[in-house]
N, C-alpha and C positions, 0 to 999 in steps of 0.2 A: 485671159486666165494665164497665170505664170506656169512655167514648167513644173514647179513644185506643187502648185494647186492641181494641175492635171494629174500628177502622180498620185496625190492623196485621193482625188476624186476616183481614179481608176481603182485604187486599193479598196476603197469602201464599197464601191459598187460590185466588184468582182471577187473580193476576198472576205471582207468583214461581213457582208451580207450572205456569206457562205455560198457564193457561186464560185467556190474555189476551183481553179482549172484542174481538170483531170490530168494525172501524170501517167506516162506510159508504163505498162506492165513490164515486169522483168521475169525471166525464166520461162520454161515451157508450161503449157496448160496441163493441169492434172487430168488423169483418166476420168475421174468423176468430179463434177462440179457441185457446189452447194446450190441451194435454191433460195431465191429472194421473192417474197410475197408482199405486195402492198395491199393493205386492207383498212377498213374502217371498223372501229370497235366502240361499244357503248362507253360513254364518259359521264356517268351519273354525278360525279364530283363537280362537274361544270354546269350542271343544270341550274338555270335561273340567273346566270351571271349577268351583270348589268351592261356588259359590252355586246351582248347578243351572240357570242360565239356558240357554236353548236354543241350539243351534248352527245356528239359522236365525233370521234377524232381519228386521224390517220396514224398508222403504225406500219413500219416496214420490219419484216422478220426474215432473218437469214438463218437457214437450217444447214448444218455442215454436210459434207458429202456422204458421210456414213449414216445419216439420220434415217434414210429410207431402207438401207440394207441391213441395219441392226435394230430391228423393231423392239427389242427388249431393253435397249440401252437408253439411259437418261443423261442429260447434259446440263452443265452450268450455263448461266445466262449472263451476258454483259449488256447493260442498258446504256445506250449511246445517245447523248443529248446534243442536238444541233445548236447553233448560235442564233443571234437576233436576226430575224427576217428569213430564217431558213426553214427547212422541212425535212422529213425523213429522206427525201430525194437528194439532199445534200450529201448523204452518206452512200446511198445505193442507187442513185439515178445513173443513167447511161449517157447523159448529155455532156457537152464540153465544160459545163460549170458544176460538175459533181466530183466529189472526191472518189466516188466509184470504188469502194473498198471490197466488194464481193470477189472480184478476180484475185485481189491481194490475199484475202482469206483463203481462197482455194489453193493458191500457190503455197502459202506458208503451211497449211494443213497437209497438202500433198507431199511437201518436202520433209515433213516431220518436225519443222521448226516450232510449231505451236500445236497444242492439242485441240481437238474438236470442241466447239462451243456454239451455242445459239447467240445471235446478236439481235436485240430488239431496239429499234430506233423510233421512238414516239414523236409526235408533233408537239412543239412548244410555242408555236406562233399564234398570236391572238389578233384582235382588231387593231392593236397598237403596233404589232410587229414582233412582240416578244412578251411572254408571260413571266419569265425568270424562274419558272417552275416552283413558285411559292403560292401559298394560300392567300387569297385576297378577297375582302368583302365586295370589291368592285369587279375585278376581272375573273373571279372564280377560284376554286380550290385546285390549282394545278399541282401542288405538292401531293394532294390526295389522288389526283388523276394518275400520277406516276406510280406511287407506292401501293395504291389499292386497285385502281381500274386496270392499269397496264400490267403490273406484276401479277395481279389476280387472273387476268385474261390469259397471259402467257402460261402461267402454271396450270391453268385449267385445260388449255387447248393443245399444249405441246408436252413432250416427254422431258420435263425439266427435273433437275435436282432442286426441289422446292424447299430450300433452306438458306439462311443467310450466308453460310460459308461458301455456297456455290453461286452467289450473286455478286456481280461487280457493277459499278456505275462509273461512267466516264463522259466527258464532253469537252467541247471547245468554246472558249469565250463565254457567252451567256450559258452555254451548256457546261463549260468548266465550272462556272459559278454554281450552277444547279447541282452538278455532281458533288462538289465539296459541301454545299449546304445540306443536301439530302443525306449524304453519307455521314456527316457528323451529327445530324439531328435525329435521324430515324433509326434508332437502335433496333436490331432484330430484323432488318430488311436486307441491307447490303453488308458485305464484309471487306470490300476492297474499293478504293477510290483512285481515279486518275483524272486530274484536272489539267487540261491543255490550255495554256494562255488564259487563265480564268479572269473574267471581268468582275467588277463590282464587289470585290472582297472588302473594301473599305472606302471611306469618304476622303479620297485624295485624288490628285491629278485632275482628270476631266470633271470630277464631281465638285469642284470648288467654284466659288463665285466668279473667278477670272475667266471661266469658259463663256464666250459670247452667246452661246446657244441658250443659256439660262435667261438672259435678258429678253431675248426674242420670245421664248416660250411663255413667260409670265404675262406678256401683253396679249396673248391669244385668249379668246373666250369660248371658242367652239372647236371641236375636233376637225371640222371642215377646213380650218386654217392651217392644219399641219401640212407640211410640204409634200406634194404628190405631183409628179414623181420626185424622188430624191436626186438632186443634181449636184450636191456638194457635201463636204464633210460636215458643215454646220447644219445642213438639212437633216442629215442622218442623226446628228446628236440631238437636235430638237425633238425628233420623233422618238428616239431611244430614251431620252430623259422623261418624256411624257409617259411612255410605257413603264419606266422605272417607278414613277410616282404612283401609278395605279397599282403596282405590285407592292411597293414598300411603305407607302403612306396613304392607303385608300381612305376616301371619305365619300360615302354614298350620297351625302347631301349636296355635293358639288357636281351637278349634272355636267355632262360632256366629258370632262377629264377625270372625274371621280377620284380626285386626290387632293391632298393639301400640298401646296408648293413648298419646296425646300428653301427657296429664297423669295424675299419680297424687296421691292424697291423703296428706298427712303433717302430723300435728299439727293437723288440721282445716283445712289450707290445701292448695290445689292447687299442685303443683310440676311444672314442665315436664321431660319426659324429653328431654335434649339429643340423645341418639342417634336417637330417633324424630323429633325436630324436624329433624334433618339429612336424614332420609329424605323428609319432607314438602318441605323446601326444594329437594331434588333434582328435584322435579316442578313447581316453581313458577317461572314465567317471570321474575319480578323478580330472581331470583338466578342466572339462566342466560344473561344477555345476553352476557357476555364469552366464555363457553364456546361459544356458537353465533353469535358475531359474524359470521363469514364467511357462514353461512347467511342471516342477517338482511340482510347487505349485498347478497346475491344476489337478494333479493325485489324485485319490481317495484312493490310498494306495501304499506304498513302503515297501518291506520286504527284508532285507539282512541277510544272515546267513553263517556260516561255522562251522565245527566240532572242538571240543577242541583239537583233535589230527591231525588237518590239516597238511599235509606234506609240502605244498608249501608255502614258506616264503612270496612270493609276495601276495598271497591270504589273509594271515593273516594280513599283514601290510596295504595293500591298501583298504581292505574292512572296516577295523576299521577307516582308515583315511577318506574314503568316508562318513561314518556315521558322523564323526566330521564335515566335510564340509557341509553336509546336515543340521545338527543342527545349525551350525553357520549362515546359510542362512535362518533359520526359516522354513525349509521344514520338515513336519511331516513324520516320518518313524519308522520302527521297525528294530532293529539290535540285533541279538542273536548269541552267541557262545554256541552251545549245547554240552552237556556232551558226552564224549567218542568217538564221531564220528570222523573218518578220512575223506579223500577226497571223498570217495564214499560209505563207509560201511553202512550209515544210510539214504541214499537218499530216498529209498522207504518209510521208516518210516517217514521221513520229509514230503513226499507227503501226506501220510495218516493223520498225526497229525497236520500239519501246512498249507501246500500249498493249498490243496483243501478247507479247512475251511476258509482260508484267502479270496479266490476268492468267495466262497459262501456268505461271509459277505460283500465284497466290490463291487461286480458287481451288475448292475441294472438288475433285473429279471422281471421287469414289462412289461407285454404284452400290445400292443396297443389295 
């Protein structure tokens, strides 16, 4: 394996799969810390999905330091979505491969740099490794799981400000896609959106026929043939593209993969299936700006970013094009390409310096 391949392999195993290495905390520990709880909640929206994923799913809840001491106070909520192959522990775990943002929240709240808020981090991983947070006849109604099951549970069981103006949604990579898609589509649920290095915004880059993983995937006939464990970039892409198909072009009649393939082979070449491509585009924000313009205009804030050294071509091109499409439709937003960062190396730093401050400014904190 060449040095380049070794670097890519390491990147995907430890960054893109959201085993992002924890970064040392800065500053002193506040007198009172927030509380993180990992729990399982009912997920009726996923009941009966063809992949066999359970109708009970994990969520991590962060309650700010003042939550216990101010029993009459209610709080805004930010819903934080992880990336492909991740879990709520990607944000709140205490292992070496977690972003571990709870101490960061405590620090920023304790220093007065951000206001107190609840953070809810739901699971988005399914049997393929990623649900993409969309409704699918094959993999289940993950969009409904977020906006009904999770939001409903949090509002019922915690002292939230249960209104759109006090709810934000954010995520990284697959989670960034989910944040943008749900934020633009579900009017009356969220008011502010932050998408960090969002994947899957459009059919470009790794989603074209030149990607070798496509040819490998279309020769497979069962899920058992998917690579386990993942040992290379191509292994990752094969699995991720299979999951994308179940999310974006589900076909319940096609057992095992439960999706129509985006490409087929003809005379030794891959040919795009235009009807399937149309299904994928119907779930990709780059092509939905006009359809959801009114929803987008109603948002209190939109922030898109990616790192200057972002490895994924489709993230670089489609995030920039989405910014252009938003601007052309008169939709206020912020788009930033930040220095030095690759796909995952500065995610925790972005949470500290940009994401939490963004929601602290844009969400409605007024108590009734």
